[in-house]
C-alpha positions as CSV (number, residue, x, y, z in Angstrom):
1,M,49.8,141.1,144.1
2,I,50.9,141.7,140.7
3,A,54.3,141.9,139.7
4,V,55.1,144.1,136.5
5,G,58.7,143.8,135.4
6,G,61.3,141.4,135.0
7,D,62.6,138.3,137.0
8,G,64.3,140.8,139.5
9,T,60.9,142.6,140.1
10,L,59.1,139.1,140.5
11,N,61.6,137.7,142.8
12,E,61.2,141.0,145.1
13,V,57.6,140.4,145.2
14,I,57.8,136.9,146.3
15,N,60.4,137.5,149.0
16,G,58.0,140.3,150.4
17,V,55.0,137.9,150.2
18,M,56.8,135.0,151.8
19,A,57.9,137.5,154.7
20,H,54.2,137.8,155.5
21,K,53.0,134.2,155.0
22,E,50.3,134.8,157.7
23,T,48.3,136.3,154.8
24,L,47.3,134.4,151.9
25,Y,48.6,135.9,148.6
26,V,48.0,135.1,145.0
27,V,51.0,136.6,142.9
28,G,50.6,137.4,139.2
29,F,53.4,138.3,136.8
30,L,53.4,140.6,133.8
31,P,56.8,140.2,132.2
32,F,57.8,143.6,131.0
33,G,61.5,143.0,131.9
34,S,64.8,142.8,130.0
35,A,65.2,139.1,130.0
36,N,62.0,137.5,131.4
37,D,63.4,134.1,131.7
38,F,60.8,133.0,134.0
39,S,58.1,133.5,131.7
40,R,59.4,130.6,129.6
41,S,58.3,128.3,132.3
42,L,54.5,129.0,132.7
43,P,51.8,130.7,130.6
44,C,52.3,134.1,130.6
45,F,49.9,137.2,130.6
46,Y,50.1,139.9,127.9
47,S,47.7,142.5,129.2
48,A,46.2,143.9,132.2
49,A,42.8,142.5,130.8
50,E,44.0,139.1,130.8
51,I,45.1,139.4,134.5
52,A,41.8,141.0,135.4
53,E,39.9,138.0,133.8
54,A,42.2,135.4,135.8
55,I,41.5,137.3,138.9
56,R,37.9,137.3,138.3
57,V,37.7,133.6,137.4
58,G,40.3,132.7,140.4
59,K,42.8,130.9,138.0
60,F,46.1,129.9,139.8
61,F,48.3,127.0,140.5
62,S,50.7,126.1,143.6
63,C,54.3,126.9,142.7
64,D,57.3,125.5,144.4
65,L,60.0,127.6,145.6
66,G,63.7,127.4,146.4
67,F,65.1,128.9,149.7
68,L,68.7,130.2,149.6
69,N,71.3,130.7,152.4
70,S,74.5,132.3,151.3
71,V,77.1,134.9,152.7
72,D,78.4,138.2,152.0
73,L,82.0,139.4,152.1
74,E,81.8,139.6,155.7
75,S,80.5,135.9,156.1
76,K,77.0,137.3,157.5
77,T,74.2,135.2,156.3
78,I,72.0,136.1,153.6
79,K,68.6,134.4,152.9
80,N,66.3,134.6,150.0
81,W,63.5,132.7,148.2
82,F,63.9,132.1,144.6
83,V,61.3,130.9,142.0
84,N,63.4,130.4,138.7
85,V,67.1,129.4,139.2
86,F,70.1,129.5,141.5
87,D,73.3,129.3,140.2
88,A,77.2,129.3,141.6
89,G,80.1,129.9,139.5
90,I,80.4,131.9,136.1
91,G,76.8,132.5,135.9
92,A,77.0,134.5,139.1
93,V,79.9,136.6,138.1
94,V,77.7,137.3,134.5
95,V,75.1,138.4,136.7
96,K,77.1,140.7,138.8
97,K,78.4,142.3,135.6
98,I,74.9,142.6,134.0
99,N,73.8,144.3,137.0
100,R,76.4,147.0,137.0
101,S,76.1,147.7,133.2
102,Q,74.0,149.8,130.9
103,K,71.5,148.0,129.1
104,W,70.9,150.4,126.4
105,M,72.1,148.0,123.6
106,G,69.5,145.4,124.6
107,A,69.4,142.5,126.9
108,R,70.7,139.8,124.7
109,I,73.9,142.0,123.5
110,A,74.4,142.8,127.1
111,Y,74.4,139.4,128.2
112,A,76.5,138.1,125.5
113,Q,79.0,140.8,126.2
114,A,79.2,140.1,130.0
115,I,79.5,136.3,129.2
116,F,82.4,136.8,126.7
117,T,84.4,139.2,129.0
118,T,83.9,136.8,132.0
119,F,85.0,133.8,129.7
120,L,88.4,135.7,129.1
121,T,89.4,135.4,132.6
122,Y,87.4,132.8,134.5
123,A,88.5,129.2,134.8
124,P,86.6,126.3,136.7
125,S,87.5,125.9,140.1
126,E,87.1,123.1,142.9
127,A,84.1,122.7,145.0
128,R,82.5,120.3,147.5
129,I,78.5,119.6,146.5
130,L,76.3,117.8,148.5
131,I,72.8,116.9,146.9
132,D,70.5,114.9,149.0
133,G,73.4,113.4,150.9
134,T,75.5,112.5,148.1
135,E,78.7,114.2,147.8
136,Y,80.4,115.4,144.6
137,K,84.0,116.9,144.7
138,K,85.3,118.4,141.4
139,K,86.1,121.3,139.4
140,I,83.1,123.3,138.0
141,M,82.5,126.0,135.6
142,T,79.0,126.4,137.1
143,I,76.1,124.5,138.8
144,V,72.6,125.2,138.2
145,V,69.8,124.4,140.4
146,A,66.6,125.0,138.6
147,N,62.9,125.2,139.6
148,G,62.2,126.9,136.3
149,K,63.4,126.0,132.8
150,G,65.8,128.8,131.8
151,F,68.2,131.6,132.6
152,G,70.8,134.0,131.4
153,N,68.5,135.5,128.7
154,G,67.0,132.6,126.9
155,L,69.5,129.6,128.1
156,I,67.0,126.7,128.3
157,I,69.5,124.7,130.9
158,A,66.8,122.6,132.4
159,P,64.2,122.0,129.4
160,D,62.6,119.1,131.7
161,S,62.0,121.2,134.8
162,K,58.6,121.6,136.3
163,L,57.3,124.1,138.8
164,D,55.0,121.8,140.8
165,D,57.1,118.4,140.9
166,G,58.7,119.1,144.5
167,K,62.3,118.9,143.2
168,F,65.0,120.9,141.5
169,D,66.6,120.0,138.2
170,I,70.5,120.2,138.9
171,I,72.9,120.7,136.2
172,I,76.7,120.6,136.8
173,I,78.9,121.8,134.3
174,G,82.4,120.7,135.3
175,N,85.8,121.3,134.0
176,V,84.8,122.8,130.6
177,G,86.9,125.3,128.7
178,V,85.7,128.5,127.1
179,F,85.5,127.6,123.6
180,Q,83.7,124.2,124.6
181,Y,81.1,126.2,126.6
182,L,80.5,128.6,123.8
183,K,80.3,125.7,121.3
184,Y,77.0,124.5,123.2
185,I,75.4,127.7,123.9
186,S,73.3,127.8,120.6
187,R,72.1,124.1,121.5
188,I,71.1,125.3,125.0
189,R,68.9,128.1,123.8
190,K,67.0,125.4,121.7
191,G,66.5,123.4,124.9
192,E,68.6,120.6,124.0
193,K,70.5,118.8,126.7
194,I,74.4,118.6,126.4
195,I,76.1,115.4,125.9
196,H,79.5,115.7,127.5
197,P,81.5,114.0,130.1
198,E,81.7,117.0,132.1
199,V,78.0,118.1,132.0
200,I,75.9,116.2,134.8
201,Y,72.1,116.1,135.0
202,L,70.7,115.4,138.2
203,S,67.7,116.3,140.8
204,G,67.4,117.0,144.1
205,K,65.5,118.6,147.0
206,Q,68.5,119.8,149.1
207,L,71.7,121.1,148.0
208,S,74.9,122.6,149.7
209,I,78.0,124.0,148.0
210,E,81.2,124.8,149.6
211,P,84.2,126.2,147.6
212,V,87.8,124.8,148.1
213,G,90.5,127.4,148.5
214,H,88.8,130.1,146.5
215,S,85.9,132.4,146.5
216,L,82.7,131.3,144.6
217,M,79.8,133.9,143.8
218,V,76.3,132.9,143.6
219,E,73.1,134.2,142.0
220,Y,69.3,133.7,142.2
221,D,66.8,134.8,139.8
222,G,69.3,137.1,137.9
223,E,70.2,138.9,141.3
224,F,73.5,138.7,142.7
225,G,73.3,136.5,145.8
226,G,76.7,136.9,147.7
227,Y,79.1,133.8,148.0
228,A,79.3,130.2,148.9
229,P,79.0,128.4,151.1
230,A,75.5,128.1,150.2
231,S,72.7,126.0,150.5
232,V,69.3,125.7,148.8
233,E,66.2,123.7,150.0
234,M,63.0,122.9,147.9
235,H,59.7,124.1,149.4
236,R,56.8,122.4,147.8
237,S,53.7,124.3,146.8
238,A,55.1,127.3,148.5
239,I,53.0,130.1,146.5
240,K,50.1,130.5,144.4
241,L,50.8,132.1,141.1
242,L,48.1,133.5,138.8
243,I,47.9,132.0,135.4
244,P,45.9,132.9,132.2
245,V,42.1,131.5,132.1
246,E,43.0,129.2,129.1
247,S,45.9,127.3,130.7
248,N,45.7,124.1,132.8
249,N,46.2,124.1,136.3
250,S,50.1,123.0,136.5
251,G,51.4,125.7,134.5
252,R,52.9,124.5,131.2
């Protein structure tokens, strides 16, 4: 099964495949979308000929997936698989704006505009977070649960993340002001970790998040995912991804 498009297209294909797990699928990805953040986490195909060669050779590796439970406005449960990133907070607000906007100006400008306009009104809010049994209760700007390395059109938020290690890289950005966040964006694009008392780097296999006294939007793989309370769970080696012949067997 070959997905041709962006991260959202790949996510739709993966959710379709995982709904029919009785059939063994191998999924390939030709990144022709607007952001293509997942393509920064594994070797990419650039042509149909490369995909055909990988199919002929049978070149693939086993990739981890995350499984998300969230809710809609009527508190009905939403279930989705994700391969790249889940986040709750300001990132989800930006995604909702992006998915409603016109991208004729280009993905990077559209993302920058959405981030800037969201920052004008968004403020950190309190949430209760449980990671592998350890509880954190604090004000957050966003929490990112990463299987892949990047999101938000080039923000390498989890530079050490691996697609086949059986755990998420988790980044909590706490009570950080607008200008502080904007100050570090260029460093995040370079894949640099941020040294700041309100930025916490963790890892884990299970996470739940519950807002305290307010609503909290969530997103997965660049798709608006509803609202918290939400939970995510790691599923190791859940799907087989096709990779270029010259790459090693564990992605990058």
